[in-house]
mmCIF file of the C-alpha atoms, coordinates in Angstrom:
data_MODEL
# 
_entry.id   MODEL 
# 
loop_
_atom_site.group_PDB 
_atom_site.id 
_atom_site.type_symbol 
_atom_site.label_atom_id 
_atom_site.label_alt_id 
_atom_site.label_comp_id 
_atom_site.label_asym_id 
_atom_site.label_entity_id 
_atom_site.label_seq_id 
_atom_site.pdbx_PDB_ins_code 
_atom_site.Cartn_x 
_atom_site.Cartn_y 
_atom_site.Cartn_z 
_atom_site.occupancy 
_atom_site.B_iso_or_equiv 
_atom_site.pdbx_formal_charge 
_atom_site.auth_seq_id 
_atom_site.auth_comp_id 
_atom_site.auth_asym_id 
_atom_site.auth_atom_id 
_atom_site.pdbx_PDB_model_num 
ATOM 1   C CA . MET A 1 1   ? -105.919 -41.829 -121.765 1.00 0.00 ? 1   MET A CA 1 
ATOM 2   C CA . GLY A 1 2   ? -107.937 -44.622 -120.289 1.00 0.00 ? 2   GLY A CA 1 
ATOM 3   C CA . ASP A 1 3   ? -109.829 -47.305 -122.130 1.00 0.00 ? 3   ASP A CA 1 
ATOM 4   C CA . THR A 1 4   ? -113.143 -45.636 -121.315 1.00 0.00 ? 4   THR A CA 1 
ATOM 5   C CA . THR A 1 5   ? -112.052 -42.359 -122.899 1.00 0.00 ? 5   THR A CA 1 
ATOM 6   C CA . ILE A 1 6   ? -110.947 -44.122 -126.078 1.00 0.00 ? 6   ILE A CA 1 
ATOM 7   C CA . ILE A 1 7   ? -114.234 -46.032 -126.237 1.00 0.00 ? 7   ILE A CA 1 
ATOM 8   C CA . VAL A 1 8   ? -116.256 -42.832 -125.808 1.00 0.00 ? 8   VAL A CA 1 
ATOM 9   C CA . ILE A 1 9   ? -114.238 -41.089 -128.529 1.00 0.00 ? 9   ILE A CA 1 
ATOM 10  C CA . GLY A 1 10  ? -114.753 -44.059 -130.887 1.00 0.00 ? 10  GLY A CA 1 
ATOM 11  C CA . VAL A 1 11  ? -118.495 -44.117 -130.242 1.00 0.00 ? 11  VAL A CA 1 
ATOM 12  C CA . LEU A 1 12  ? -118.785 -40.364 -130.844 1.00 0.00 ? 12  LEU A CA 1 
ATOM 13  C CA . ILE A 1 13  ? -116.810 -40.553 -134.088 1.00 0.00 ? 13  ILE A CA 1 
ATOM 14  C CA . GLY A 1 14  ? -118.917 -43.494 -135.284 1.00 0.00 ? 14  GLY A CA 1 
ATOM 15  C CA . PHE A 1 15  ? -122.112 -41.651 -134.383 1.00 0.00 ? 15  PHE A CA 1 
ATOM 16  C CA . LEU A 1 16  ? -121.028 -38.498 -136.221 1.00 0.00 ? 16  LEU A CA 1 
ATOM 17  C CA . PHE A 1 17  ? -120.000 -40.400 -139.361 1.00 0.00 ? 17  PHE A CA 1 
ATOM 18  C CA . GLY A 1 18  ? -123.265 -42.348 -139.231 1.00 0.00 ? 18  GLY A CA 1 
ATOM 19  C CA . MET A 1 19  ? -125.349 -39.192 -138.998 1.00 0.00 ? 19  MET A CA 1 
ATOM 20  C CA . THR A 1 20  ? -123.361 -37.544 -141.798 1.00 0.00 ? 20  THR A CA 1 
ATOM 21  C CA . GLY A 1 21  ? -123.873 -40.596 -143.991 1.00 0.00 ? 21  GLY A CA 1 
ATOM 22  C CA . ILE A 1 22  ? -127.602 -40.632 -143.333 1.00 0.00 ? 22  ILE A CA 1 
ATOM 23  C CA . ALA A 1 23  ? -127.904 -36.910 -144.042 1.00 0.00 ? 23  ALA A CA 1 
ATOM 24  C CA . THR A 1 24  ? -125.986 -37.256 -147.302 1.00 0.00 ? 24  THR A CA 1 
ATOM 25  C CA . LEU A 1 25  ? -128.107 -40.162 -148.472 1.00 0.00 ? 25  LEU A CA 1 
ATOM 26  C CA . PHE A 1 26  ? -131.342 -38.391 -147.582 1.00 0.00 ? 26  PHE A CA 1 
ATOM 27  C CA . ASN A 1 27  ? -130.095 -35.391 -149.553 1.00 0.00 ? 27  ASN A CA 1 
ATOM 28  C CA . LEU A 1 28  ? -129.497 -37.664 -152.564 1.00 0.00 ? 28  LEU A CA 1 
ATOM 29  C CA . MET A 1 29  ? -132.985 -39.092 -152.164 1.00 0.00 ? 29  MET A CA 1 
ATOM 30  C CA . ASN A 1 30  ? -134.453 -35.585 -151.986 1.00 0.00 ? 30  ASN A CA 1 
ATOM 31  C CA . GLU A 1 31  ? -132.647 -34.589 -155.195 1.00 0.00 ? 31  GLU A CA 1 
ATOM 32  C CA . ALA A 1 32  ? -133.876 -37.722 -156.958 1.00 0.00 ? 32  ALA A CA 1 
ATOM 33  C CA . LEU A 1 33  ? -137.454 -37.030 -155.896 1.00 0.00 ? 33  LEU A CA 1 
ATOM 34  C CA . SER A 1 34  ? -137.215 -33.391 -156.969 1.00 0.00 ? 34  SER A CA 1 
ATOM 35  C CA . GLU A 1 35  ? -135.882 -34.382 -160.375 1.00 0.00 ? 35  GLU A CA 1 
ATOM 36  C CA . THR A 1 36  ? -138.600 -36.995 -160.740 1.00 0.00 ? 36  THR A CA 1 
ATOM 37  C CA . ALA A 1 37  ? -141.298 -34.485 -159.798 1.00 0.00 ? 37  ALA A CA 1 
ATOM 38  C CA . ALA A 1 38  ? -139.970 -32.060 -162.392 1.00 0.00 ? 38  ALA A CA 1 
ATOM 39  C CA . GLN A 1 39  ? -140.008 -34.773 -165.058 1.00 0.00 ? 39  GLN A CA 1 
ATOM 40  C CA . LEU A 1 40  ? -143.493 -35.914 -164.079 1.00 0.00 ? 40  LEU A CA 1 
ATOM 41  C CA . SER A 1 41  ? -144.902 -32.433 -164.526 1.00 0.00 ? 41  SER A CA 1 
ATOM 42  C CA . GLN A 1 42  ? -143.668 -32.298 -168.119 1.00 0.00 ? 42  GLN A CA 1 
ATOM 43  C CA . ILE A 1 43  ? -144.688 -35.627 -169.639 1.00 0.00 ? 43  ILE A CA 1 
ATOM 44  C CA . GLY A 1 44  ? -147.732 -37.824 -170.224 1.00 0.00 ? 44  GLY A CA 1 
ATOM 45  C CA . ALA A 1 45  ? -149.478 -40.535 -168.216 1.00 0.00 ? 45  ALA A CA 1 
ATOM 46  C CA . ALA A 1 46  ? -147.627 -43.590 -169.560 1.00 0.00 ? 46  ALA A CA 1 
ATOM 47  C CA . SER A 1 47  ? -144.263 -42.038 -168.879 1.00 0.00 ? 47  SER A CA 1 
ATOM 48  C CA . THR A 1 48  ? -145.536 -40.900 -165.497 1.00 0.00 ? 48  THR A CA 1 
ATOM 49  C CA . LEU A 1 49  ? -146.061 -44.478 -164.384 1.00 0.00 ? 49  LEU A CA 1 
ATOM 50  C CA . ILE A 1 50  ? -142.613 -45.480 -165.598 1.00 0.00 ? 50  ILE A CA 1 
ATOM 51  C CA . LEU A 1 51  ? -140.976 -42.586 -163.786 1.00 0.00 ? 51  LEU A CA 1 
ATOM 52  C CA . LEU A 1 52  ? -142.955 -43.376 -160.635 1.00 0.00 ? 52  LEU A CA 1 
ATOM 53  C CA . VAL A 1 53  ? -141.586 -46.921 -160.665 1.00 0.00 ? 53  VAL A CA 1 
ATOM 54  C CA . ILE A 1 54  ? -138.070 -45.570 -161.212 1.00 0.00 ? 54  ILE A CA 1 
ATOM 55  C CA . ALA A 1 55  ? -138.513 -43.153 -158.302 1.00 0.00 ? 55  ALA A CA 1 
ATOM 56  C CA . LEU A 1 56  ? -139.656 -45.978 -156.034 1.00 0.00 ? 56  LEU A CA 1 
ATOM 57  C CA . ILE A 1 57  ? -136.638 -48.052 -157.023 1.00 0.00 ? 57  ILE A CA 1 
ATOM 58  C CA . LEU A 1 58  ? -134.336 -45.103 -156.271 1.00 0.00 ? 58  LEU A CA 1 
ATOM 59  C CA . ILE A 1 59  ? -135.953 -44.582 -152.868 1.00 0.00 ? 59  ILE A CA 1 
ATOM 60  C CA . ILE A 1 60  ? -135.531 -48.256 -152.004 1.00 0.00 ? 60  ILE A CA 1 
ATOM 61  C CA . LYS A 1 61  ? -131.892 -48.245 -153.171 1.00 0.00 ? 61  LYS A CA 1 
ATOM 62  C CA . VAL A 1 62  ? -131.069 -45.163 -151.099 1.00 0.00 ? 62  VAL A CA 1 
ATOM 63  C CA . ARG A 1 63  ? -132.699 -46.634 -148.002 1.00 0.00 ? 63  ARG A CA 1 
ATOM 64  C CA . ILE A 1 64  ? -130.817 -49.912 -148.412 1.00 0.00 ? 64  ILE A CA 1 
ATOM 65  C CA . LEU A 1 65  ? -127.540 -48.094 -149.028 1.00 0.00 ? 65  LEU A CA 1 
ATOM 66  C CA . SER A 1 66  ? -127.992 -45.848 -145.999 1.00 0.00 ? 66  SER A CA 1 
ATOM 67  C CA . SER A 1 67  ? -128.817 -48.792 -143.751 1.00 0.00 ? 67  SER A CA 1 
ATOM 68  C CA . LEU A 1 68  ? -125.749 -50.676 -144.997 1.00 0.00 ? 68  LEU A CA 1 
ATOM 69  C CA . ILE A 1 69  ? -123.465 -47.714 -144.365 1.00 0.00 ? 69  ILE A CA 1 
ATOM 70  C CA . VAL A 1 70  ? -124.853 -47.053 -140.905 1.00 0.00 ? 70  VAL A CA 1 
ATOM 71  C CA . GLY A 1 71  ? -124.708 -50.753 -140.067 1.00 0.00 ? 71  GLY A CA 1 
ATOM 72  C CA . ALA A 1 72  ? -121.080 -50.930 -141.167 1.00 0.00 ? 72  ALA A CA 1 
ATOM 73  C CA . ILE A 1 73  ? -120.159 -47.922 -139.039 1.00 0.00 ? 73  ILE A CA 1 
ATOM 74  C CA . ILE A 1 74  ? -121.972 -49.268 -135.987 1.00 0.00 ? 74  ILE A CA 1 
ATOM 75  C CA . GLY A 1 75  ? -120.377 -52.677 -136.517 1.00 0.00 ? 75  GLY A CA 1 
ATOM 76  C CA . ALA A 1 76  ? -116.917 -51.164 -136.774 1.00 0.00 ? 76  ALA A CA 1 
ATOM 77  C CA . VAL A 1 77  ? -117.406 -49.156 -133.581 1.00 0.00 ? 77  VAL A CA 1 
ATOM 78  C CA . LEU A 1 78  ? -118.783 -52.173 -131.701 1.00 0.00 ? 78  LEU A CA 1 
ATOM 79  C CA . ASN A 1 79  ? -115.950 -54.372 -132.959 1.00 0.00 ? 79  ASN A CA 1 
ATOM 80  C CA . THR A 1 80  ? -113.419 -51.789 -131.773 1.00 0.00 ? 80  THR A CA 1 
ATOM 81  C CA . VAL A 1 81  ? -115.048 -51.585 -128.354 1.00 0.00 ? 81  VAL A CA 1 
ATOM 82  C CA . LEU A 1 82  ? -115.126 -55.369 -128.024 1.00 0.00 ? 82  LEU A CA 1 
ATOM 83  C CA . GLU A 1 83  ? -111.515 -55.758 -129.212 1.00 0.00 ? 83  GLU A CA 1 
ATOM 84  C CA . MET A 1 84  ? -110.387 -53.205 -126.641 1.00 0.00 ? 84  MET A CA 1 
ATOM 85  C CA . ASN A 1 85  ? -112.012 -55.329 -123.941 1.00 0.00 ? 85  ASN A CA 1 
ATOM 86  C CA . ASP A 1 86  ? -110.301 -58.515 -125.231 1.00 0.00 ? 86  ASP A CA 1 
ATOM 87  C CA . ILE A 1 87  ? -113.495 -59.952 -126.680 1.00 0.00 ? 87  ILE A CA 1 
ATOM 88  C CA . HIS A 1 88  ? -112.618 -61.286 -130.110 1.00 0.00 ? 88  HIS A CA 1 
ATOM 89  C CA . ILE A 1 89  ? -116.102 -61.804 -131.522 1.00 0.00 ? 89  ILE A CA 1 
ATOM 90  C CA . VAL A 1 90  ? -115.006 -61.702 -135.175 1.00 0.00 ? 90  VAL A CA 1 
ATOM 91  C CA . ASN A 1 91  ? -112.641 -64.634 -134.667 1.00 0.00 ? 91  ASN A CA 1 
ATOM 92  C CA . ASP A 1 92  ? -115.352 -66.594 -132.843 1.00 0.00 ? 92  ASP A CA 1 
ATOM 93  C CA . VAL A 1 93  ? -117.938 -65.987 -135.564 1.00 0.00 ? 93  VAL A CA 1 
ATOM 94  C CA . PHE A 1 94  ? -115.436 -66.837 -138.297 1.00 0.00 ? 94  PHE A CA 1 
ATOM 95  C CA . SER A 1 95  ? -114.480 -70.109 -136.585 1.00 0.00 ? 95  SER A CA 1 
ATOM 96  C CA . VAL A 1 96  ? -118.149 -71.086 -136.198 1.00 0.00 ? 96  VAL A CA 1 
ATOM 97  C CA . ILE A 1 97  ? -118.749 -70.389 -139.906 1.00 0.00 ? 97  ILE A CA 1 
ATOM 98  C CA . LEU A 1 98  ? -115.731 -72.491 -140.855 1.00 0.00 ? 98  LEU A CA 1 
ATOM 99  C CA . LYS A 1 99  ? -116.915 -75.350 -138.625 1.00 0.00 ? 99  LYS A CA 1 
ATOM 100 C CA . SER A 1 100 ? -120.377 -75.263 -140.175 1.00 0.00 ? 100 SER A CA 1 
ATOM 101 C CA . LEU A 1 101 ? -118.870 -75.336 -143.663 1.00 0.00 ? 101 LEU A CA 1 
ATOM 102 C CA . GLY A 1 102 ? -116.729 -78.311 -142.647 1.00 0.00 ? 102 GLY A CA 1 
ATOM 103 C CA . MET A 1 103 ? -113.346 -76.709 -143.305 1.00 0.00 ? 103 MET A CA 1 
# 
């Protein structure tokens, strides 16, 4: 197999894992919202505000988690593609960080 075929396979695998991760996290968010809606229908106004804040925090956490997972997958795929083309970007970035820290 050529380098192009391996790159295409890596990109497709990264894309599929990214989409699966996003779908899973959106499913978790949907379950959290459903549970919160069920709780809100059963309790009073003061508790409603507290549960609304908790729901917002859960939504924000899920969005941050999904973006981190997708970013990690995209980064891994891009790093693999660059390494296959003899571009060692991780080593370059690491050396620049070490120089800026004075090590």
